[in-house]
N, C-alpha and C positions, 0 to 999 in steps of 0.2 A: 351840308345836311339840310333836309327839307324842314326840320324843326325851326330853322332860322330864316326860312324863306318867307318874305312878307307878301308875296304875290297871292292874290285871291282867285280861286276857281269856283264857278257855280257848278253844283252837282245835282243829280236827280236819281231817286230810287223809283223806277218805273214799274208798275204792276198793272194787271188788268182791271183792278178795282180802285187802287189808290196811287197817287203821285205825291212823292215827298221831295220837296225842293230844299236845298241847303247851300252852304258855301264853306269852303275850307281854305285856310291860310296857315302856313307853318305846321301842317299836319294836324290841325285841330279845327273843329267846327266853330265858326265865328258868328253865326246867327242862330236865331230860333227857327227850326225847320218849319216850312210852310206846307200844309196838306191841302190837296185838291182831289176831287173825285175824277177818276179816269173816264173817258168817253170813247171806248174802243170801237164803237159802231158808227161814230160821226166824226169824219176827218176834220172838217172845219172847226168843230167845237173842240176837238182834241188839240189841234194846233194852237187855237186861241188860248186854251187852258195852259199849254206849255209856256207860251209867251207870258201870260199873266203870272204864272208861278215863278218864273225867273225874275220878273220885274218886282214881284213882292219881296223876293230875297234881296234884290239890289237896293230896295228902299231902306233896308236895315244896314247897309254897308256905308263906311266912311270913305272908302276908296273904290275906284272902278275895278271890276274884275278883268282879268287878262284872258280868260278862256271859259268855255263851258265844256264839261267832260262828264260822261255818264254811261251806264250800261243800259242797253236796250235789247230786247229779244231778237233773235235771228229767225230765219235766214236774212242776211243783209250784206250789202257791199259796204263794210265798215270804213274802208279807206276813203270812200267818197261820201259817206254819210247817208247812204240810200237804204231804206228799210224795205224788205221784201214781203212775201206773203206770210203773214203771221196768223196762226189759228186763233190766238186770243185778242188780236187787233184786226178784225175783218176790214176796217176802213183803210188799212195800209196796203191792201192787196193790189198788185200791179206795179208796185215800186213807188215809194214816196221819198223825195229828196229832203229828208228831215234835217240833216246837217247843214246843207246850203240854205235852207229856209231860215234856220235859227241864226246862221252867220249873217244873212241879210237883215234880220230883225235886230240884231244886237251889235253888229260890226266887230265881232271878235271871233277868234278861231273856235271851232266846235269839234270835239273828239268823241266819237261813239264807238263802243266796244261791246262785247258780250260779257256777262257776269263772270264766266269762268276765267276769261283772260284777265279781267280787272282784279278778281280774287287772287289769282296767282301773282300778279304784279304787286298788289298791296302786301302780300306775304313775303315777297322777295325783297321789297324795299324797306318795309317797316315791321315785319312780323317774323315768321318762322326762320327765314334764311339768316338774318343777322342774329337771331336768338341762338340758333345752332352754332354759329361761328363763335359767339360769345361764350357758350358753354365749353367749346373746345379750347379757346384761349385761356379761360379761367382754370381749366384742368391742366394746362401746360402742354397741350397737344399742338403739333405743328400743322395738322391737317386743316384745310379750309375748303368750303363749298361755294360754288358760283352759280349753280344751276338748280332749278326748282320745277317740280311738277305739282301744280295746285289742283285739287280735285274737290268738286262740290257735290254733295250727296243730299238730295232733297226731292222735289217734284220730278226732276230729271237727273241725269248723270252728266255733269259738266266738268271741264278741265281747262287749264291754261298752262303755258310753258314759258319760262323765262330762262334765257341762255346768256350768261355773262352780262347780266344786268339789262338785257334787251328783251322785250316782249315778243314772242313768236306769233305773228299774226298770219303769216302765210300769203301766198300770191292770190288766193281767192278768199281770204278772210276766214279760212277754216282751220288754221293752225291750232293744234291741241284738242280738236273735236273728237273725243273718245266715245261718245254715246252711240256711234254707229259701228263700233267694233263688233265682231262676231260674238255671239253668246255661247260660252263654253257648254252650258247645260241644255240649250235648246237650239238645235240645228235650224238654220235659216232665219233666226231671230236676231235682232240687234241686242246688244248687251244691256241697254237701258230697260228692257223688259224684265230684267232680273235685278237691276240696280236703280231703284226709284221707290217712291212712296207707294205707287200702285203695285209694285212687285211684292212688297212686304204684305200688303193687304190681300193680294191675289193668292200668294202661297199659303198664308194663314187660312184663308177661306177654303182652299182646296184640301188642305190636310186636316182641318178641324171639322169640315162639313157644315160650318156655320156661315151665316150671312155676315160678311165682314165689311160690307159697304159703308157702314156708319162708323167703323173703327178708325182711329188715327194711329200712326206709327207709335205715338206715345202710349196709347192704350195697349197695343200689342207688346210693346217693350215692358209695360207694367205686368202684363200677363206672363211674359217670360221671366220677369223678376219674382213672380209669385205673390205680388201684392194686389192683384186684380183677378177676379174670377175669369176663367177661360181655359183653353187647351194649352197648357204650358209647353208641352213637347212641340206642338205645331208652331207656337210663337218662336221658340228657340230655333227651330229648323228654318223658319222664314228668314231670320237674320243670318243663319249659317250659309244658306244658299246665296243670299245677298253678298256676304263677305267673300265667298268662293269666286263668284263671277267678277266682283270688283278687283280682287287680287290678281285674277288672270289678266284683266285689261291693264291694270297698273304695271304688271310685270312686262307686258308687251311694250307699253309706252316707255318704260325705264330703259329698255335696251337701246333706245334712241336718245333719250334725254339724259340719262345718267346723272341724276342729282337727288336732292332731298325730296320727300313726298310730304305734302301737308294736306290734311283732310279738313273740309269745312262743310257747313250746311246743317240743317236741322237734324238730320239723321245721325250726326256724330254723337248725339246724346245717348245713342244705343251702341256706342263703340265697343263696350264690354261684351256685347253679344256677337258682333260681326267681326271684330278685329282678330280673334284667334284663327278663323277660317281664312281671312284676308292674308295674314302673315304666313299661314301654312302653305297657301298657294305660292306666295313669293319665295318661300324657302324650299319648295318641292324640287324634284329633279325631272329630267327629261332624257330620252334615250336616242340611240341610233339603231339602224338595222343590224349593225355588227354586235349589238348587245351592250354597248357602252352606255354609261349613265353620266349625265352632267347636271350641275345645279341649274335650275331654271334661270337664275340671274347670276352674273359674274360677281355681284356684290351680295354680302350678307345683309339682310334687312333687320334693323333694330327698332323696337317699339320704344320711343323716347318717353312715352308717358308711364313707363314702368321704371322705377328708380334703379333697379338692378341692371336692366339692359342699358339704361342711359349711362350709368357709371362705367360699364364695359365699353360702350361706344366711344366715350370721350378719352379713354385711356390711350396714351401714346403707343403706337404700334409700329412706327417706322424704324428702319435700320440705317446705319451709316456704312456705306460701301466705298471701297477704294477706287480711285481712278487709275487704270493701268498706266504704268510708266511714270507715276508721280506719287507724292505723299498726300495728295489731296483726297478728301472724302466728301461724298455727296449723300443727301438723304434719299432713301428709297422707301416710298409708301407701298409696301408689298401687300398689305391687307386692304381689300376693297370692301367698303361698307356703305349702306344707304340707310339714313334715318327716316322713320315714318312717325309723324306727329300730328295730333289734332290741333287745329287753329286755336290760339289763345286770344286773338283779336275778335274772332267771330266773323262769319261770312259777310254780314252787312257792313261792318266797319272796314274789313279788309277791302271790300269792293269800293267803298267810298275813298279810302286812302289810295287805292290803286288808280282810281279815276283822277285824283288830284296829282299823284306822282307822274302818271302818264302824260297829262297835259303839260306839266312843268318840263318833263324831259323832252317832249316834242317841241315846245317853244324854244328851249335851249339848243336843241339839235338844228332847228331851222334858223336860228340866229334872230 
């Protein structure tokens, strides 16, 4: 268990404005985080700030770190630590070998991923996946889950996939990238145009006729809740459309992943507004030219944040069936179900724990 692992990994929360450096050992932060201002337009200054930030963390440590692991925006060749053309980091355009640079500076392995991947990995190792299996075990159910689709809802629409304990990175570093799925509600558009902060703001402005440029998603959520002045119907509809498109994309991804779904990011605070539409989409049906109708998913989706649905989900539903020609009996899980749950770790902590766990797993895998 990672809680008992004494190895220390340096981590970084990288943003266009701030850089927050830290270190994790045994699944817990072991230093006081160090804050530096980002320099997205000056590559030399940015690189020197990264080095100084990690060195400032190392000065707080009693033991040497074994790796550096963190999330950094893409596009990138994550397997080789090369960052590509980033809109928020103009100085990185043309390709910057950030991983190899840091490896030469510190003499330890460096692992870089995107936040969707590390969010999913953190939830698979330390969050939603073990929590769901613990709920099943406590209820006496024999069902267990091994796969997870982690979805981040915020500035953009991110995701990551973990299969049998291994993070799906893909041959091009694009595994789990759902943001470019087709938009169900707007032909020719990517789904992120309806599943993001800008989408909530855009739809509210269109429907209300108001200038929504200064409104935050929290503001619009409060309008939908009726505790802030504004067009309540427009606010509710902005989240409903968000949930419909997110549910459509998640349904498509689940036909491949077939695991639990965990939602994270700042917009999960408005889950009570978008979750009904998201689940309605996952529970909808789809047809054939012959007139037949089939469930959109082969699995029934449960909202684990609702006590009644959670109680039904964990209830044992398997049967014992006989083996032909013998007295033996085997268990048959004939009811297919997928839980959907909001992160209890929070996206930031899940990403940090995912970065730590990924570094440890790669060090162990490579011996």
